[in-house]
Backbone as CSV, one residue per row, in Angstrom:
resi,resn,N_x,N_y,N_z,CA_x,CA_y,CA_z,C_x,C_y,C_z
1,MET,-102.334,-102.799,-30.493,-103.053,-101.321,-29.915,-104.667,-101.859,-30.191
2,GLN,-105.542,-101.059,-29.286,-106.716,-101.721,-29.027,-107.482,-100.729,-30.249
3,ARG,-108.828,-101.597,-30.586,-109.566,-100.368,-31.613,-110.655,-99.696,-30.565
4,ILE,-111.084,-98.573,-31.224,-111.423,-97.436,-30.711,-112.874,-98.194,-29.839
5,ASP,-113.756,-98.894,-30.478,-114.501,-99.488,-29.544,-114.509,-100.191,-28.522
6,GLN,-113.297,-100.797,-28.804,-112.874,-101.926,-27.508,-112.613,-100.728,-26.108
7,GLN,-111.728,-99.516,-26.497,-111.711,-99.045,-25.624,-112.896,-97.894,-24.831
8,LEU,-113.710,-97.733,-25.948,-115.064,-97.241,-25.561,-115.978,-98.072,-24.584
9,LYS,-115.806,-99.622,-24.677,-116.339,-100.274,-23.818,-115.972,-100.351,-22.487
10,GLU,-114.521,-100.585,-22.610,-113.702,-100.637,-21.167,-114.049,-99.027,-20.504
11,LEU,-114.197,-97.703,-20.942,-114.287,-97.234,-20.268,-116.098,-96.909,-19.730
12,ALA,-117.304,-97.604,-20.479,-118.232,-97.954,-20.162,-118.033,-98.655,-19.030
13,VAL,-117.646,-99.454,-19.087,-117.520,-100.766,-17.881,-117.152,-100.117,-16.655
14,THR,-115.961,-99.117,-16.691,-115.430,-98.309,-15.564,-116.723,-97.312,-15.067
15,GLY,-117.177,-96.445,-15.853,-118.088,-95.622,-15.789,-119.393,-96.284,-15.166
16,LEU,-119.769,-97.695,-15.240,-120.780,-98.218,-14.249,-120.140,-98.826,-13.160
17,ARG,-119.072,-99.189,-13.112,-118.306,-99.459,-11.759,-118.315,-98.187,-11.057
18,GLU,-117.929,-96.972,-11.340,-118.021,-95.550,-10.438,-119.505,-95.195,-10.065
19,CYS,-120.173,-95.219,-11.122,-121.795,-94.625,-10.774,-122.682,-95.478,-9.783
20,TRP,-122.504,-96.640,-10.229,-123.602,-97.761,-9.666,-122.986,-98.888,-9.277
21,GLN,-121.584,-99.086,-8.873,-121.043,-100.175,-8.272,-121.507,-101.108,-8.898
22,ALA,-121.419,-101.526,-10.281,-122.054,-102.433,-11.337,-120.757,-103.238,-11.925
23,ASP,-120.762,-104.649,-11.562,-119.707,-105.563,-12.184,-120.300,-105.959,-13.413
24,VAL,-120.041,-105.103,-14.615,-120.604,-105.328,-15.903,-119.557,-105.960,-16.979
25,GLN,-119.595,-106.623,-17.368,-118.453,-107.490,-18.837,-118.742,-106.801,-19.777
26,THR,-117.746,-106.363,-20.551,-117.322,-105.640,-21.693,-118.593,-106.049,-22.772
27,ALA,-118.981,-107.410,-22.686,-119.644,-108.215,-23.781,-121.239,-107.413,-23.918
28,LEU,-121.511,-107.116,-22.658,-123.089,-106.571,-22.610,-122.983,-105.215,-23.273
29,ILE,-121.571,-104.326,-23.451,-121.589,-103.148,-23.823,-121.857,-103.056,-25.116
30,GLN,-122.557,-102.208,-25.904,-122.950,-101.953,-27.224,-122.530,-100.722,-27.843
31,VAL,-121.587,-100.802,-28.654,-121.289,-99.354,-29.264,-121.203,-99.562,-30.762
32,GLN,-122.090,-98.444,-31.171,-122.496,-98.413,-32.609,-121.582,-97.230,-33.107
33,GLN,-121.774,-97.280,-34.466,-121.580,-95.961,-35.154,-122.887,-95.099,-35.126
34,THR,-122.400,-93.631,-34.739,-123.896,-92.712,-34.860,-124.286,-92.505,-35.906
35,ARG,-125.307,-92.614,-36.143,-126.316,-92.209,-37.018,-125.802,-90.851,-37.750
36,ARG,-126.163,-90.718,-39.157,-125.668,-89.499,-39.884,-126.252,-88.066,-39.179
37,GLU,-127.371,-88.396,-38.844,-128.441,-87.315,-38.824,-128.078,-86.810,-37.471
38,PHE,-127.042,-87.659,-36.618,-126.528,-86.907,-34.888,-125.068,-86.875,-35.247
39,GLU,-124.685,-85.856,-34.466,-123.423,-85.573,-34.110,-122.436,-86.332,-33.796
40,GLY,-121.398,-86.965,-34.079,-120.538,-87.807,-33.375,-120.204,-89.014,-34.234
41,ASP,-119.175,-89.827,-33.428,-118.604,-91.031,-34.395,-119.251,-92.237,-33.952
42,TYR,-119.225,-92.385,-32.796,-119.950,-93.574,-31.812,-121.020,-93.077,-30.959
43,THR,-121.903,-94.409,-30.772,-122.745,-93.965,-29.700,-122.690,-95.234,-28.918
44,LEU,-123.008,-95.025,-27.568,-123.163,-96.317,-26.388,-124.554,-96.031,-26.459
45,VAL,-124.828,-97.512,-26.609,-126.434,-98.182,-26.549,-126.605,-98.059,-25.196
46,VAL,-127.391,-97.257,-24.276,-127.712,-97.399,-22.906,-128.884,-98.314,-22.680
47,PHE,-129.729,-98.782,-23.133,-131.008,-99.573,-22.876,-130.562,-100.670,-22.164
48,PRO,-129.519,-101.742,-22.425,-129.028,-103.011,-21.430,-128.602,-102.637,-20.318
49,LEU,-128.260,-101.242,-20.080,-127.642,-100.839,-18.836,-128.921,-100.011,-17.987
50,LEU,-129.901,-99.946,-18.326,-130.746,-99.020,-17.288,-131.015,-99.854,-16.243
51,SER,-131.276,-101.628,-16.310,-131.497,-102.109,-15.192,-130.185,-102.082,-13.612
52,TYR,-129.183,-101.401,-14.546,-128.088,-100.570,-13.197,-128.508,-99.521,-12.599
53,SER,-128.766,-98.687,-13.726,-128.950,-96.988,-13.260,-130.118,-96.844,-12.528
54,ARG,-131.242,-97.827,-13.042,-132.516,-97.570,-12.571,-132.957,-96.149,-12.820
55,SER,-132.685,-95.871,-14.239,-133.055,-94.372,-14.098,-133.575,-94.393,-15.773
56,THR,-133.870,-93.364,-16.485,-134.260,-92.852,-17.487,-132.971,-93.101,-18.652
57,PRO,-133.411,-93.459,-19.960,-132.216,-93.495,-21.039,-131.230,-92.453,-20.747
58,GLU,-132.424,-91.160,-20.807,-131.101,-90.141,-20.768,-130.546,-89.573,-19.751
59,ASP,-131.102,-90.307,-18.712,-130.153,-89.464,-17.274,-129.121,-90.769,-17.262
60,THR,-129.380,-91.721,-17.697,-128.570,-92.658,-17.765,-126.838,-92.380,-18.568
61,ALA,-127.443,-91.917,-19.535,-125.908,-91.413,-21.047,-125.565,-90.004,-19.923
62,SER,-126.228,-89.243,-19.636,-126.071,-88.084,-18.916,-124.746,-88.569,-18.068
63,GLN,-124.927,-89.159,-16.894,-124.427,-89.502,-16.084,-123.317,-90.348,-16.156
64,LEU,-123.311,-91.660,-17.120,-122.112,-91.686,-17.502,-120.910,-90.704,-18.492
65,GLY,-121.656,-89.824,-18.905,-120.825,-88.841,-19.719,-120.991,-88.922,-21.125
């Protein structure tokens, strides 16, 4: 059984492919535990992905879901 962070990375790779036709390796995807002051359990770090979206961090995160 895969760990949840690995599943999230694979979903992010799929989202990048669907949104921007980007061929990204899971090693580029960063998933962290969400800081206590924010809601949620895991956070996708979008800054390394901005070169694919050519957009703001907020827009990139929103488009990926």
